[in-house]
PyMOL CGO cylinders between C-alpha atoms (Angstrom):
from pymol import cmd
from pymol.cgo import CYLINDER

trace = [
    CYLINDER, 16.64, 57.92, -30.76, 19.50, 56.52, -29.18, 0.3, 1, 1, 1, 1, 1, 1,
    CYLINDER, 19.50, 56.52, -29.18, 17.72, 56.91, -25.40, 0.3, 1, 1, 1, 1, 1, 1,
    CYLINDER, 17.72, 56.91, -25.40, 14.90, 54.73, -26.58, 0.3, 1, 1, 1, 1, 1, 1,
    CYLINDER, 14.90, 54.73, -26.58, 16.82, 52.09, -28.25, 0.3, 1, 1, 1, 1, 1, 1,
    CYLINDER, 16.82, 52.09, -28.25, 18.93, 51.75, -25.10, 0.3, 1, 1, 1, 1, 1, 1,
    CYLINDER, 18.93, 51.75, -25.10, 15.83, 51.69, -22.86, 0.3, 1, 1, 1, 1, 1, 1,
    CYLINDER, 15.83, 51.69, -22.86, 14.36, 48.98, -25.09, 0.3, 1, 1, 1, 1, 1, 1,
    CYLINDER, 14.36, 48.98, -25.09, 17.66, 46.69, -25.26, 0.3, 1, 1, 1, 1, 1, 1,
    CYLINDER, 17.66, 46.69, -25.26, 17.84, 46.98, -21.50, 0.3, 1, 1, 1, 1, 1, 1,
    CYLINDER, 17.84, 46.98, -21.50, 14.49, 46.22, -21.74, 0.3, 1, 1, 1, 1, 1, 1,
    CYLINDER, 14.49, 46.22, -21.74, 14.96, 42.92, -23.62, 0.3, 1, 1, 1, 1, 1, 1,
    CYLINDER, 14.96, 42.92, -23.62, 18.19, 41.93, -21.32, 0.3, 1, 1, 1, 1, 1, 1,
    CYLINDER, 18.19, 41.93, -21.32, 16.36, 41.97, -18.19, 0.3, 1, 1, 1, 1, 1, 1,
    CYLINDER, 16.36, 41.97, -18.19, 13.37, 40.04, -19.74, 0.3, 1, 1, 1, 1, 1, 1,
    CYLINDER, 13.37, 40.04, -19.74, 16.28, 37.54, -20.78, 0.3, 1, 1, 1, 1, 1, 1,
    CYLINDER, 16.28, 37.54, -20.78, 17.55, 37.53, -17.65, 0.3, 1, 1, 1, 1, 1, 1,
    CYLINDER, 17.55, 37.53, -17.65, 14.27, 37.19, -15.44, 0.3, 1, 1, 1, 1, 1, 1,
    CYLINDER, 14.27, 37.19, -15.44, 13.36, 33.99, -17.89, 0.3, 1, 1, 1, 1, 1, 1,
    CYLINDER, 13.36, 33.99, -17.89, 17.01, 32.35, -16.97, 0.3, 1, 1, 1, 1, 1, 1,
    CYLINDER, 17.01, 32.35, -16.97, 16.25, 32.82, -13.22, 0.3, 1, 1, 1, 1, 1, 1,
    CYLINDER, 16.25, 32.82, -13.22, 13.06, 31.31, -13.06, 0.3, 1, 1, 1, 1, 1, 1,
    CYLINDER, 13.06, 31.31, -13.06, 13.00, 28.64, -10.48, 0.3, 1, 1, 1, 1, 1, 1,
    CYLINDER, 13.00, 28.64, -10.48, 10.92, 25.56, -10.43, 0.3, 1, 1, 1, 1, 1, 1,
    CYLINDER, 10.92, 25.56, -10.43, 7.85, 26.02, -8.08, 0.3, 1, 1, 1, 1, 1, 1,
    CYLINDER, 7.85, 26.02, -8.08, 8.73, 23.79, -4.79, 0.3, 1, 1, 1, 1, 1, 1,
    CYLINDER, 8.73, 23.79, -4.79, 6.19, 22.72, -2.47, 0.3, 1, 1, 1, 1, 1, 1,
    CYLINDER, 6.19, 22.72, -2.47, 6.83, 21.12, 1.17, 0.3, 1, 1, 1, 1, 1, 1,
    CYLINDER, 6.83, 21.12, 1.17, 5.00, 18.22, 2.89, 0.3, 1, 1, 1, 1, 1, 1,
    CYLINDER, 5.00, 18.22, 2.89, 5.08, 17.34, 6.63, 0.3, 1, 1, 1, 1, 1, 1,
    CYLINDER, 5.08, 17.34, 6.63, 5.66, 13.78, 6.47, 0.3, 1, 1, 1, 1, 1, 1,
    CYLINDER, 5.66, 13.78, 6.47, 5.31, 13.35, 10.38, 0.3, 1, 1, 1, 1, 1, 1,
    CYLINDER, 5.31, 13.35, 10.38, 1.46, 14.75, 9.86, 0.3, 1, 1, 1, 1, 1, 1,
    CYLINDER, 1.46, 14.75, 9.86, 0.61, 12.48, 6.97, 0.3, 1, 1, 1, 1, 1, 1,
    CYLINDER, 0.61, 12.48, 6.97, 2.17, 9.18, 8.49, 0.3, 1, 1, 1, 1, 1, 1,
    CYLINDER, 2.17, 9.18, 8.49, 0.13, 10.26, 11.81, 0.3, 1, 1, 1, 1, 1, 1,
    CYLINDER, 0.13, 10.26, 11.81, -3.07, 10.82, 9.63, 0.3, 1, 1, 1, 1, 1, 1,
    CYLINDER, -3.07, 10.82, 9.63, -2.75, 7.23, 8.02, 0.3, 1, 1, 1, 1, 1, 1,
    CYLINDER, -2.75, 7.23, 8.02, -2.10, 5.92, 11.12, 0.3, 1, 1, 1, 1, 1, 1,
    CYLINDER, -2.10, 5.92, 11.12, -5.44, 7.62, 12.72, 0.3, 1, 1, 1, 1, 1, 1,
    CYLINDER, -5.44, 7.62, 12.72, -7.33, 7.17, 9.97, 0.3, 1, 1, 1, 1, 1, 1,
    CYLINDER, -7.33, 7.17, 9.97, -6.26, 3.43, 10.06, 0.3, 1, 1, 1, 1, 1, 1,
    CYLINDER, -6.26, 3.43, 10.06, -6.80, 3.18, 13.99, 0.3, 1, 1, 1, 1, 1, 1,
    CYLINDER, -6.80, 3.18, 13.99, -10.34, 4.42, 13.65, 0.3, 1, 1, 1, 1, 1, 1,
    CYLINDER, -10.34, 4.42, 13.65, -11.17, 2.12, 11.04, 0.3, 1, 1, 1, 1, 1, 1,
    CYLINDER, -11.17, 2.12, 11.04, -9.99, -0.70, 13.28, 0.3, 1, 1, 1, 1, 1, 1,
    CYLINDER, -9.99, -0.70, 13.28, -11.95, 0.76, 16.02, 0.3, 1, 1, 1, 1, 1, 1,
    CYLINDER, -11.95, 0.76, 16.02, -15.07, 1.10, 13.65, 0.3, 1, 1, 1, 1, 1, 1,
    CYLINDER, -15.07, 1.10, 13.65, -14.72, -2.73, 13.15, 0.3, 1, 1, 1, 1, 1, 1,
    CYLINDER, -14.72, -2.73, 13.15, -14.61, -3.16, 16.65, 0.3, 1, 1, 1, 1, 1, 1,
    CYLINDER, -14.61, -3.16, 16.65, -17.77, -1.29, 17.25, 0.3, 1, 1, 1, 1, 1, 1,
    CYLINDER, -17.77, -1.29, 17.25, -20.10, -2.88, 14.62, 0.3, 1, 1, 1, 1, 1, 1,
    CYLINDER, -20.10, -2.88, 14.62, -19.08, -6.21, 15.90, 0.3, 1, 1, 1, 1, 1, 1,
    CYLINDER, -19.08, -6.21, 15.90, -20.03, -5.29, 19.28, 0.3, 1, 1, 1, 1, 1, 1,
    CYLINDER, -20.03, -5.29, 19.28, -23.36, -4.32, 17.94, 0.3, 1, 1, 1, 1, 1, 1,
    CYLINDER, -23.36, -4.32, 17.94, -23.94, -7.60, 16.34, 0.3, 1, 1, 1, 1, 1, 1,
    CYLINDER, -23.94, -7.60, 16.34, -22.92, -9.53, 19.18, 0.3, 1, 1, 1, 1, 1, 1,
    CYLINDER, -22.92, -9.53, 19.18, -25.36, -7.47, 21.68, 0.3, 1, 1, 1, 1, 1, 1,
    CYLINDER, -25.36, -7.47, 21.68, -28.00, -7.83, 19.00, 0.3, 1, 1, 1, 1, 1, 1,
    CYLINDER, -28.00, -7.83, 19.00, -27.30, -11.82, 19.23, 0.3, 1, 1, 1, 1, 1, 1,
    CYLINDER, -27.30, -11.82, 19.23, -27.17, -11.42, 23.04, 0.3, 1, 1, 1, 1, 1, 1,
    CYLINDER, -27.17, -11.42, 23.04, -30.43, -9.86, 23.19, 0.3, 1, 1, 1, 1, 1, 1,
    CYLINDER, -30.43, -9.86, 23.19, -32.22, -12.30, 21.06, 0.3, 1, 1, 1, 1, 1, 1,
    CYLINDER, -32.22, -12.30, 21.06, -30.74, -15.13, 22.97, 0.3, 1, 1, 1, 1, 1, 1,
    CYLINDER, -30.74, -15.13, 22.97, -32.13, -13.47, 26.18, 0.3, 1, 1, 1, 1, 1, 1,
    CYLINDER, -32.13, -13.47, 26.18, -35.48, -12.90, 24.62, 0.3, 1, 1, 1, 1, 1, 1,
    CYLINDER, -35.48, -12.90, 24.62, -35.47, -16.82, 23.94, 0.3, 1, 1, 1, 1, 1, 1,
    CYLINDER, -35.47, -16.82, 23.94, -34.43, -17.30, 27.45, 0.3, 1, 1, 1, 1, 1, 1,
    CYLINDER, -34.43, -17.30, 27.45, -37.39, -15.30, 28.68, 0.3, 1, 1, 1, 1, 1, 1,
    CYLINDER, -37.39, -15.30, 28.68, -40.01, -16.95, 26.55, 0.3, 1, 1, 1, 1, 1, 1,
    CYLINDER, -40.01, -16.95, 26.55, -38.74, -20.39, 27.52, 0.3, 1, 1, 1, 1, 1, 1,
    CYLINDER, -38.74, -20.39, 27.52, -39.22, -19.39, 31.27, 0.3, 1, 1, 1, 1, 1, 1,
    CYLINDER, -39.22, -19.39, 31.27, -42.75, -18.34, 30.41, 0.3, 1, 1, 1, 1, 1, 1,
    CYLINDER, -42.75, -18.34, 30.41, -43.24, -21.90, 28.75, 0.3, 1, 1, 1, 1, 1, 1,
    CYLINDER, -43.24, -21.90, 28.75, -41.80, -23.72, 31.90, 0.3, 1, 1, 1, 1, 1, 1,
    CYLINDER, -41.80, -23.72, 31.90, -44.45, -21.57, 33.58, 0.3, 1, 1, 1, 1, 1, 1,
    CYLINDER, -44.45, -21.57, 33.58, -47.20, -22.75, 31.49, 0.3, 1, 1, 1, 1, 1, 1,
    CYLINDER, -47.20, -22.75, 31.49, -45.89, -26.29, 31.71, 0.3, 1, 1, 1, 1, 1, 1,
    CYLINDER, -45.89, -26.29, 31.71, -45.51, -26.63, 27.63, 0.3, 1, 1, 1, 1, 1, 1,
    CYLINDER, -45.51, -26.63, 27.63, -42.79, -29.01, 27.12, 0.3, 1, 1, 1, 1, 1, 1,
    CYLINDER, -42.79, -29.01, 27.12, -43.03, -29.22, 23.86, 0.3, 1, 1, 1, 1, 1, 1,
    CYLINDER, -43.03, -29.22, 23.86, -42.30, -25.38, 23.46, 0.3, 1, 1, 1, 1, 1, 1,
    CYLINDER, -42.30, -25.38, 23.46, -39.68, -25.51, 26.17, 0.3, 1, 1, 1, 1, 1, 1,
    CYLINDER, -39.68, -25.51, 26.17, -37.82, -28.35, 24.46, 0.3, 1, 1, 1, 1, 1, 1,
    CYLINDER, -37.82, -28.35, 24.46, -38.45, -26.32, 21.18, 0.3, 1, 1, 1, 1, 1, 1,
    CYLINDER, -38.45, -26.32, 21.18, -36.59, -23.08, 22.49, 0.3, 1, 1, 1, 1, 1, 1,
    CYLINDER, -36.59, -23.08, 22.49, -34.10, -24.69, 23.94, 0.3, 1, 1, 1, 1, 1, 1,
    CYLINDER, -34.10, -24.69, 23.94, -33.00, -25.88, 20.50, 0.3, 1, 1, 1, 1, 1, 1,
    CYLINDER, -33.00, -25.88, 20.50, -33.40, -22.29, 19.16, 0.3, 1, 1, 1, 1, 1, 1,
    CYLINDER, -33.40, -22.29, 19.16, -31.51, -21.04, 22.20, 0.3, 1, 1, 1, 1, 1, 1,
    CYLINDER, -31.51, -21.04, 22.20, -28.52, -23.68, 21.45, 0.3, 1, 1, 1, 1, 1, 1,
    CYLINDER, -28.52, -23.68, 21.45, -28.32, -23.13, 17.92, 0.3, 1, 1, 1, 1, 1, 1,
    CYLINDER, -28.32, -23.13, 17.92, -28.28, -18.83, 18.97, 0.3, 1, 1, 1, 1, 1, 1,
    CYLINDER, -28.28, -18.83, 18.97, -25.22, -19.77, 21.59, 0.3, 1, 1, 1, 1, 1, 1,
    CYLINDER, -25.22, -19.77, 21.59, -23.33, -21.93, 19.04, 0.3, 1, 1, 1, 1, 1, 1,
    CYLINDER, -23.33, -21.93, 19.04, -23.85, -19.16, 16.46, 0.3, 1, 1, 1, 1, 1, 1,
    CYLINDER, -23.85, -19.16, 16.46, -22.77, -16.38, 18.83, 0.3, 1, 1, 1, 1, 1, 1,
    CYLINDER, -22.77, -16.38, 18.83, -19.40, -18.07, 19.81, 0.3, 1, 1, 1, 1, 1, 1,
    CYLINDER, -19.40, -18.07, 19.81, -18.73, -19.06, 16.56, 0.3, 1, 1, 1, 1, 1, 1,
    CYLINDER, -18.73, -19.06, 16.56, -19.15, -15.50, 15.39, 0.3, 1, 1, 1, 1, 1, 1,
    CYLINDER, -19.15, -15.50, 15.39, -17.76, -14.08, 18.32, 0.3, 1, 1, 1, 1, 1, 1,
    CYLINDER, -17.76, -14.08, 18.32, -14.14, -16.31, 17.49, 0.3, 1, 1, 1, 1, 1, 1,
    CYLINDER, -14.14, -16.31, 17.49, -14.33, -15.33, 14.01, 0.3, 1, 1, 1, 1, 1, 1,
    CYLINDER, -14.33, -15.33, 14.01, -14.34, -11.92, 14.20, 0.3, 1, 1, 1, 1, 1, 1,
    CYLINDER, -14.34, -11.92, 14.20, -11.92, -12.02, 17.18, 0.3, 1, 1, 1, 1, 1, 1,
    CYLINDER, -11.92, -12.02, 17.18, -9.81, -13.70, 14.36, 0.3, 1, 1, 1, 1, 1, 1,
    CYLINDER, -9.81, -13.70, 14.36, -10.76, -10.91, 12.13, 0.3, 1, 1, 1, 1, 1, 1,
    CYLINDER, -10.76, -10.91, 12.13, -9.66, -8.44, 14.24, 0.3, 1, 1, 1, 1, 1, 1,
    CYLINDER, -9.66, -8.44, 14.24, -6.55, -9.95, 15.46, 0.3, 1, 1, 1, 1, 1, 1,
    CYLINDER, -6.55, -9.95, 15.46, -5.62, -10.00, 11.69, 0.3, 1, 1, 1, 1, 1, 1,
    CYLINDER, -5.62, -10.00, 11.69, -6.48, -6.30, 11.16, 0.3, 1, 1, 1, 1, 1, 1,
    CYLINDER, -6.48, -6.30, 11.16, -4.46, -5.25, 14.29, 0.3, 1, 1, 1, 1, 1, 1,
    CYLINDER, -4.46, -5.25, 14.29, -1.69, -7.08, 12.70, 0.3, 1, 1, 1, 1, 1, 1,
    CYLINDER, -1.69, -7.08, 12.70, -2.00, -5.54, 9.05, 0.3, 1, 1, 1, 1, 1, 1,
    CYLINDER, -2.00, -5.54, 9.05, -2.00, -1.95, 10.99, 0.3, 1, 1, 1, 1, 1, 1,
    CYLINDER, -2.00, -1.95, 10.99, 1.08, -2.83, 12.70, 0.3, 1, 1, 1, 1, 1, 1,
    CYLINDER, 1.08, -2.83, 12.70, 2.55, -4.25, 9.58, 0.3, 1, 1, 1, 1, 1, 1,
    CYLINDER, 2.55, -4.25, 9.58, 1.17, -2.12, 7.14, 0.3, 1, 1, 1, 1, 1, 1,
    CYLINDER, 1.17, -2.12, 7.14, 3.15, -1.70, 3.88, 0.3, 1, 1, 1, 1, 1, 1,
    CYLINDER, 3.15, -1.70, 3.88, 0.69, -0.22, 1.97, 0.3, 1, 1, 1, 1, 1, 1,
    CYLINDER, 0.69, -0.22, 1.97, 1.45, 3.57, 2.93, 0.3, 1, 1, 1, 1, 1, 1,
    CYLINDER, 1.45, 3.57, 2.93, 4.87, 2.68, 1.67, 0.3, 1, 1, 1, 1, 1, 1,
    CYLINDER, 4.87, 2.68, 1.67, 3.21, 2.15, -1.77, 0.3, 1, 1, 1, 1, 1, 1,
    CYLINDER, 3.21, 2.15, -1.77, 0.81, 4.79, -1.28, 0.3, 1, 1, 1, 1, 1, 1,
    CYLINDER, 0.81, 4.79, -1.28, 2.70, 7.63, -0.33, 0.3, 1, 1, 1, 1, 1, 1,
    CYLINDER, 2.70, 7.63, -0.33, 4.87, 8.59, -2.99, 0.3, 1, 1, 1, 1, 1, 1,
    CYLINDER, 4.87, 8.59, -2.99, 1.98, 8.12, -6.11, 0.3, 1, 1, 1, 1, 1, 1,
    CYLINDER, 1.98, 8.12, -6.11, -0.21, 10.83, -3.73, 0.3, 1, 1, 1, 1, 1, 1,
    CYLINDER, -0.21, 10.83, -3.73, 2.89, 13.12, -3.15, 0.3, 1, 1, 1, 1, 1, 1,
    CYLINDER, 2.89, 13.12, -3.15, 3.19, 13.05, -6.49, 0.3, 1, 1, 1, 1, 1, 1,
    CYLINDER, 3.19, 13.05, -6.49, -0.38, 13.64, -7.93, 0.3, 1, 1, 1, 1, 1, 1,
    CYLINDER, -0.38, 13.64, -7.93, -0.99, 16.57, -5.20, 0.3, 1, 1, 1, 1, 1, 1,
    CYLINDER, -0.99, 16.57, -5.20, 2.42, 17.89, -6.42, 0.3, 1, 1, 1, 1, 1, 1,
    CYLINDER, 2.42, 17.89, -6.42, 1.40, 17.88, -10.13, 0.3, 1, 1, 1, 1, 1, 1,
    CYLINDER, 1.40, 17.88, -10.13, -2.13, 18.93, -9.23, 0.3, 1, 1, 1, 1, 1, 1,
    CYLINDER, -2.13, 18.93, -9.23, -1.01, 22.29, -7.41, 0.3, 1, 1, 1, 1, 1, 1,
    CYLINDER, -1.01, 22.29, -7.41, 2.06, 22.86, -10.53, 0.3, 1, 1, 1, 1, 1, 1,
    CYLINDER, 2.06, 22.86, -10.53, 5.38, 22.00, -7.95, 0.3, 1, 1, 1, 1, 1, 1,
    CYLINDER, 5.38, 22.00, -7.95, 8.08, 20.66, -9.81, 0.3, 1, 1, 1, 1, 1, 1,
    CYLINDER, 8.08, 20.66, -9.81, 9.94, 19.89, -6.57, 0.3, 1, 1, 1, 1, 1, 1,
    CYLINDER, 9.94, 19.89, -6.57, 8.52, 19.03, -2.82, 0.3, 1, 1, 1, 1, 1, 1,
    CYLINDER, 8.52, 19.03, -2.82, 10.48, 19.08, 0.34, 0.3, 1, 1, 1, 1, 1, 1,
    CYLINDER, 10.48, 19.08, 0.34, 9.97, 17.39, 3.74, 0.3, 1, 1, 1, 1, 1, 1,
    CYLINDER, 9.97, 17.39, 3.74, 8.86, 20.32, 5.99, 0.3, 1, 1, 1, 1, 1, 1,
    CYLINDER, 8.86, 20.32, 5.99, 9.85, 18.82, 9.14, 0.3, 1, 1, 1, 1, 1, 1,
    CYLINDER, 9.85, 18.82, 9.14, 13.70, 18.47, 7.58, 0.3, 1, 1, 1, 1, 1, 1,
    CYLINDER, 13.70, 18.47, 7.58, 15.72, 21.60, 9.44, 0.3, 1, 1, 1, 1, 1, 1,
    CYLINDER, 15.72, 21.60, 9.44, 17.07, 22.63, 6.42, 0.3, 1, 1, 1, 1, 1, 1,
    CYLINDER, 17.07, 22.63, 6.42, 14.16, 24.05, 5.16, 0.3, 1, 1, 1, 1, 1, 1,
    CYLINDER, 14.16, 24.05, 5.16, 14.11, 27.64, 5.98, 0.3, 1, 1, 1, 1, 1, 1,
    CYLINDER, 14.11, 27.64, 5.98, 10.72, 29.26, 4.93, 0.3, 1, 1, 1, 1, 1, 1,
    CYLINDER, 10.72, 29.26, 4.93, 7.93, 28.27, 2.64, 0.3, 1, 1, 1, 1, 1, 1,
    CYLINDER, 7.93, 28.27, 2.64, 4.74, 29.92, 1.81, 0.3, 1, 1, 1, 1, 1, 1,
    CYLINDER, 4.74, 29.92, 1.81, 1.54, 28.46, 2.88, 0.3, 1, 1, 1, 1, 1, 1,
    CYLINDER, 1.54, 28.46, 2.88, -0.02, 27.71, -0.37, 0.3, 1, 1, 1, 1, 1, 1,
    CYLINDER, -0.02, 27.71, -0.37, 3.17, 25.61, -0.84, 0.3, 1, 1, 1, 1, 1, 1,
    CYLINDER, 3.17, 25.61, -0.84, 2.21, 22.81, 1.83, 0.3, 1, 1, 1, 1, 1, 1,
    CYLINDER, 2.21, 22.81, 1.83, 0.32, 20.05, 0.13, 0.3, 1, 1, 1, 1, 1, 1,
    CYLINDER, 0.32, 20.05, 0.13, -0.08, 18.04, 3.67, 0.3, 1, 1, 1, 1, 1, 1,
    CYLINDER, -0.08, 18.04, 3.67, -3.59, 18.40, 3.52, 0.3, 1, 1, 1, 1, 1, 1,
    CYLINDER, -3.59, 18.40, 3.52, -4.16, 17.46, -0.13, 0.3, 1, 1, 1, 1, 1, 1,
    CYLINDER, -4.16, 17.46, -0.13, -2.21, 14.27, 0.51, 0.3, 1, 1, 1, 1, 1, 1,
    CYLINDER, -2.21, 14.27, 0.51, -4.16, 13.47, 3.60, 0.3, 1, 1, 1, 1, 1, 1,
    CYLINDER, -4.16, 13.47, 3.60, -7.09, 13.98, 1.53, 0.3, 1, 1, 1, 1, 1, 1,
    CYLINDER, -7.09, 13.98, 1.53, -6.10, 11.60, -1.39, 0.3, 1, 1, 1, 1, 1, 1,
    CYLINDER, -6.10, 11.60, -1.39, -5.24, 8.84, 1.28, 0.3, 1, 1, 1, 1, 1, 1,
    CYLINDER, -5.24, 8.84, 1.28, -8.42, 9.59, 2.44, 0.3, 1, 1, 1, 1, 1, 1,
    CYLINDER, -8.42, 9.59, 2.44, -10.15, 8.38, -0.88, 0.3, 1, 1, 1, 1, 1, 1,
    CYLINDER, -10.15, 8.38, -0.88, -7.42, 5.62, -1.02, 0.3, 1, 1, 1, 1, 1, 1,
    CYLINDER, -7.42, 5.62, -1.02, -8.91, 4.31, 2.63, 0.3, 1, 1, 1, 1, 1, 1,
    CYLINDER, -8.91, 4.31, 2.63, -12.35, 4.64, 1.90, 0.3, 1, 1, 1, 1, 1, 1,
    CYLINDER, -12.35, 4.64, 1.90, -12.18, 2.06, -1.29, 0.3, 1, 1, 1, 1, 1, 1,
]
cmd.load_cgo(trace, "trace")
């Protein structure tokens, strides 16, 4: 009987010491990777914008070229009224092309400047780290590229979660 009581008391003491020694769940994030992901995503957005503009410019050039071909046919046929009409259309299209190109170049320059001077990342990062940490139950997050971090388990790394959250923010 005394032996059973001693085991029960030892078991209770062990449980008490276990609860006293519980540590907060700690996670890590690789801020270098997160920063590079963000920069790459923003740069891709700029490249996509450039490609879309170039596609539009190419389409406008093709319209002008087709009108030029029609004008050449009208000249061959001696249809001066059609030539004048096509000249007016061509000039209007060229003016629109130049204006569009100028405006889009300004937009590209502004987007490139914004990319270089982006402060949105500094605002988003703490929020996204906090949300990713909370969703995984972490009470503490460390920068994994800090040399003082000796070890962490693979389930502690929330870098990909932060990148996914940033991707959602970037696509808004």
